[in-house]
C-alpha positions in Angstrom: -22.6 3.7 -0.1 -19.0 2.4 0.2 -16.5 4.6 -1.5 -15.0 1.5 -3.1 -18.2 1.3 -5.2 -17.3 4.8 -6.4 -13.9 3.5 -7.3 -15.4 0.6 -9.3 -17.5 3.1 -11.2 -14.5 5.4 -11.9 -12.4 2.4 -13.0 -15.2 1.3 -15.3 -15.3 4.8 -16.8 -11.5 4.6 -17.3 -11.7 1.3 -19.1 -14.6 2.4 -21.3 -12.6 5.3 -22.5 -9.9 3.0 -23.9 -10.1 1.6 -27.4 -10.2 -1.9 -28.7 -8.3 -4.7 -27.0 -6.8 -2.2 -24.6 -10.2 -1.8 -23.0 -10.3 -5.5 -22.1 -6.7 -5.4 -20.9 -7.7 -2.7 -18.5 -10.8 -4.6 -17.3 -8.6 -7.6 -16.6 -6.0 -5.5 -14.7 -6.6 -6.8 -11.2 -6.0 -10.4 -12.5 -3.0 -9.4 -14.7 -1.3 -7.8 -11.7 -1.9 -10.9 -9.5 -4.4 -9.3 -7.1 -7.4 -11.4 -8.2 -7.8 -15.2 -8.9 -9.7 -14.6 -12.2 -10.3 -11.9 -14.7 -12.7 -9.0 -14.3 -12.8 -9.0 -10.5 -13.7 -5.5 -9.4 -11.2 -3.5 -7.3 -13.8 -3.3 -4.5 -13.4 -7.1 -4.1 -9.6 -6.9 -4.2 -9.1 -4.4 -1.4 -11.9 -4.6 1.2 -10.2 -1.8 3.3 -11.6 1.4 1.9 -8.5 3.4 2.9 -6.3 1.7 0.2 -8.1 3.0 -2.8 -10.5 5.5 -1.2 -8.4 7.5 1.3 -9.8 10.9 0.0 -13.4 9.9 0.7 -12.5 8.8 4.2 -10.7 12.0 5.1 -13.3 14.2 3.4 -15.3 13.9 6.6 -12.8 16.6 8.0 -13.7 18.9 5.0 -17.5 19.5 5.3 -17.5 22.4 2.9 -15.5 20.8 0.1 -17.6 20.2 -3.1 -18.6 16.7 -3.9 -17.1 17.1 -7.3 -13.7 17.7 -5.7 -14.0 14.5 -3.6 -14.8 12.6 -6.8 -11.8 14.0 -8.7 -9.6 13.2 -5.7 -11.0 9.7 -5.3 -10.6 8.9 -9.0 -7.0 10.3 -9.1 -6.0 8.4 -5.9 -7.4 5.1 -7.0 -5.6 5.2 -10.3 -2.4 6.4 -8.7 -2.4 3.5 -6.2 -3.3 0.9 -8.8 -0.6 2.2 -11.2 2.0 2.3 -8.4 1.3 -1.2 -7.3 1.4 -2.4 -10.9 4.7 -0.7 -11.5 6.1 -2.2 -8.3 5.0 -5.7 -9.3 6.4 -5.4 -12.8 9.8 -4.2 -11.5 9.8 -6.9 -8.9 9.3 -9.6 -11.4 6.0 -10.7 -10.0 4.2 -9.8 -13.2 5.4 -10.2 -16.7 5.5 -6.9 -18.5 3.8 -6.5 -21.9 3.2 -3.7 -24.4 -0.6 -3.8 -23.6 0.0 -3.7 -19.8 2.4 -0.8 -20.2 -0.1 1.1 -22.2 -2.8 0.6 -19.6 -0.5 1.8 -16.8 0.5 4.8 -18.9 -3.2 5.6 -19.6 -3.9 5.4 -15.8 -1.2 8.0 -15.1 -2.6 10.3 -17.8 -6.1 10.1 -16.4 -4.8 10.5 -12.9 -3.1 13.7 -14.0 -6.2 15.0 -15.6 -8.2 14.4 -12.5 -5.6 16.2 -10.3 -5.7 19.2 -12.6 -9.5 19.3 -12.3 -9.2 18.9 -8.5 -6.6 21.6 -8.0 -7.4 23.9 -10.8 -3.7 24.1 -11.8 -1.5 22.1 -14.1 1.2 22.4 -11.4 -0.6 19.3 -10.0 1.0 17.3 -12.8 4.5 18.3 -11.7 3.7 17.2 -8.2 2.4 13.8 -9.4 5.3 13.2 -11.7 7.8 14.0 -8.9 6.0 11.4 -6.7 6.3 8.9 -9.6 10.0 9.5 -9.9 10.4 9.0 -6.1 8.6 5.6 -6.4 10.7 4.4 -9.3 13.9 5.4 -7.5 12.8 3.7 -4.3 12.0 0.5 -6.2 15.4 0.5 -7.8 17.1 1.1 -4.4 15.0 -1.7 -2.8 16.1 -4.2 -5.4 19.8 -3.2 -4.9 19.6 -3.3 -1.1 17.8 -6.6 -0.5 19.1 -8.6 -3.5 20.2 -12.0 -2.2 19.2 -11.2 1.4 21.8 -8.5 2.2 21.6 -7.0 5.7 19.6 -3.8 6.0 18.7 -1.7 9.1 15.2 -0.6 10.0 15.9 3.1 9.3 16.8 2.3 5.8 13.8 0.0 5.4 11.3 2.6 6.5 13.0 5.4 4.4 12.7 3.3 1.2 9.1 2.3 2.1 8.1 5.9 2.7 9.4 6.9 -0.7 7.4 4.1 -2.3 4.2 5.6 -0.9 4.5 9.0 -2.5 2.1 8.6 -5.4 -0.7 7.6 -2.9 -0.4 10.9 -0.9 -0.9 13.4 -3.6 -4.7 13.4 -4.2 -5.8 13.4 -0.5 -3.3 16.3 0.3 -4.6 18.3 -2.7 -8.2 17.7 -1.6 -7.3 19.2 1.8 -5.7 22.2 0.1 -8.8 22.6 -2.1 -11.0 22.5 1.0 -9.0 25.5 2.4 -7.4 23.7 5.3 -4.4 25.5 6.8 -0.9 24.1 6.0 -0.6 22.4 9.4 -3.9 20.5 8.9 -2.9 19.6 5.3 0.4 18.2 6.5 -1.4 16.2 9.3 -3.6 14.6 6.7 -0.7 13.9 4.4 1.2 12.3 7.3 -1.9 10.3 8.4 -2.3 8.8 4.9 1.5 8.1 4.8 1.4 6.4 8.2 -1.5 4.2 7.1 0.3 3.3 3.9 3.5 2.4 5.8 1.6 0.3 8.3 -0.1 -1.7 5.5 3.2 -2.0 3.6 5.0 -3.3 6.7 2.2 -5.8 7.4 2.4 -7.1 3.8 6.2 -7.4 4.1 5.6 -9.6 7.2 3.0 -12.0 5.8 4.6 -12.3 2.4 8.2 -12.5 3.5 8.7 -16.2 2.6 7.4 -15.7 -0.9 9.5 -12.6 -1.3 12.6 -14.5 0.0 12.0 -17.2 -2.6 12.3 -14.4 -5.3 15.5 -13.2 -3.7 14.1 -9.9 -2.2 12.7 -10.0 1.3 12.9 -7.1 3.7 12.2 -9.3 6.7 15.1 -11.5 5.8 17.4 -8.5 5.3 16.3 -7.0 8.5 16.8 -10.2 10.4 20.4 -10.5 9.1 21.0 -7.0 10.3 19.5 -7.7 13.7 21.2 -11.0 14.5 24.0 -10.7 17.1 26.3 -12.3 16.5 25.7 -12.4 12.7 24.7 -15.7 11.3 27.5 -17.8 9.9 27.0 -17.9 6.2 23.8 -17.1 4.4 21.0 -19.6 4.4 19.7 -20.3 0.9 17.0 -22.9 1.7 13.5 -22.1 3.1 14.2 -23.9 6.5 17.4 -22.0 7.1 15.9 -18.6 6.1 12.9 -19.3 8.4 15.2 -20.1 11.3 17.1 -16.8 10.8 14.0 -14.7 10.7 12.3 -16.4 13.7 15.4 -16.3 15.9 16.0 -12.6 15.1 12.5 -11.7 16.3 12.2 -9.2 13.4 8.6 -10.1 12.6 7.5 -9.0 16.0 9.4 -5.8 15.6 7.9 -5.1 12.2 4.4 -5.7 13.5 5.0 -3.3 16.3 6.3 -0.7 13.9 3.1 -1.2 11.8 1.1 -0.8 15.0 3.0 2.5 15.8 2.2 3.9 12.4 -1.5 3.0 12.7 -1.6 4.6 16.1 0.1 7.8 14.7 -2.4 7.9 11.9 -5.3 7.6 14.3 -4.0 10.5 16.4 -3.4 12.7 13.3 -6.8 11.9 11.8 -8.5 12.6 15.1 -6.7 15.9 15.3 -8.1 17.2 12.0 -11.6 15.9 12.6 -11.7 12.7 10.6 -13.2 10.4 13.2 -13.9 7.6 10.6 -10.3 7.3 9.6 -9.1 7.6 13.2 -11.4 4.8 14.4 -10.3 2.6 11.5 -6.6 3.1 12.2 -7.1 2.6 16.0 -8.9 -0.7 15.4 -6.0 -1.9 13.2 -3.4 -0.7 15.8 -5.1 -2.9 18.5 -5.3 -5.9 16.2 -1.6 -5.6 15.3 -0.6 -5.3 18.9 -2.4 -8.6 19.6 -0.6 -10.2 16.6 2.7 -8.9 17.7 2.2 -10.3 21.2 1.3 -13.7 19.7 4.3 -13.6 17.3 6.6 -12.8 20.2 5.5 -15.9 22.1 5.2 -18.3 19.1 7.6 -17.4 16.2 5.9 -17.8 12.9 2.4 -17.4 14.3 1.4 -14.5 12.1 2.4 -16.3 8.9 0.5 -19.5 9.9 -2.6 -17.4 10.8 -2.5 -15.6 7.5 -2.2 -18.8 5.6 -5.1 -20.4 7.4 -7.4 -17.3 7.3 -9.1 -18.1 4.0 -9.8 -21.7 5.1 -11.0 -20.5 8.6 -13.4 -18.0 7.1 -14.8 -20.5 4.6 -15.0 -23.6 6.9 -15.4 -22.2 10.4 -17.0 -18.8 9.6 -14.6 -17.1 12.1 -12.2 -14.3 11.6 -8.6 -15.2 12.2 
């Protein structure tokens, strides 16, 4: 059974524990946060890649002696951590209108995540670790807004540093599961780094395919990276979609971003293979190869990846092919 079905079950349990109208608000969360086109879409239909919400289950292959209950606690905690972090990011970015009900649901998700981490680790110290990751996320979101506001130039090192800090809540549960399984510190760190590499690769890819929408809101990493990469710098700052597109395409930054995402998938595959998680390794290797192909096409035809992404739903529905 797909671990994403476990996630749906855990999320239903989370919703049912809430009272009154808050329960319905939680059930509608994927829609409220803009991940689903209509209310009540299950999370398994939002993120078809298991790794996003079910990383602990995929890496549990490397932990044959860990109790099933521990995997379930880790999976529950991880799913809520990632959902809450993405929700927080969207609220702070202005993509989603905040409300008292939404804030209460996100707060409840943090509380249940903390409870599950304590049951996983057997120590309330787990809460301190989770809250520290939350603080890192919030600080990174604030830094991101300051850095890329209006399309200011930003270098790749800064971009990846901020992106890494944003991933921290999604690393806690899988790392604690590895510790619970009795893996040595080096193996635990390899698993933590593998999950981080995957999260970074997915983040970078999203920043590529969504860059024009992000730029329209005044906060696009691709545009900021392009303005840092252009030599000589562009004269003035383009404020219209055509001008911004020209800057990004001429800079070649989308190709570079895709290759960085491919690098992180490759690193994740190597680390996962090293600790015995063949499933996660194979998944990451497949994505690395796909991104190398996309990067090559983008390098030859600027804007290819955005056109392909925009046409993918139509192609799947009409042509029954994968773009």
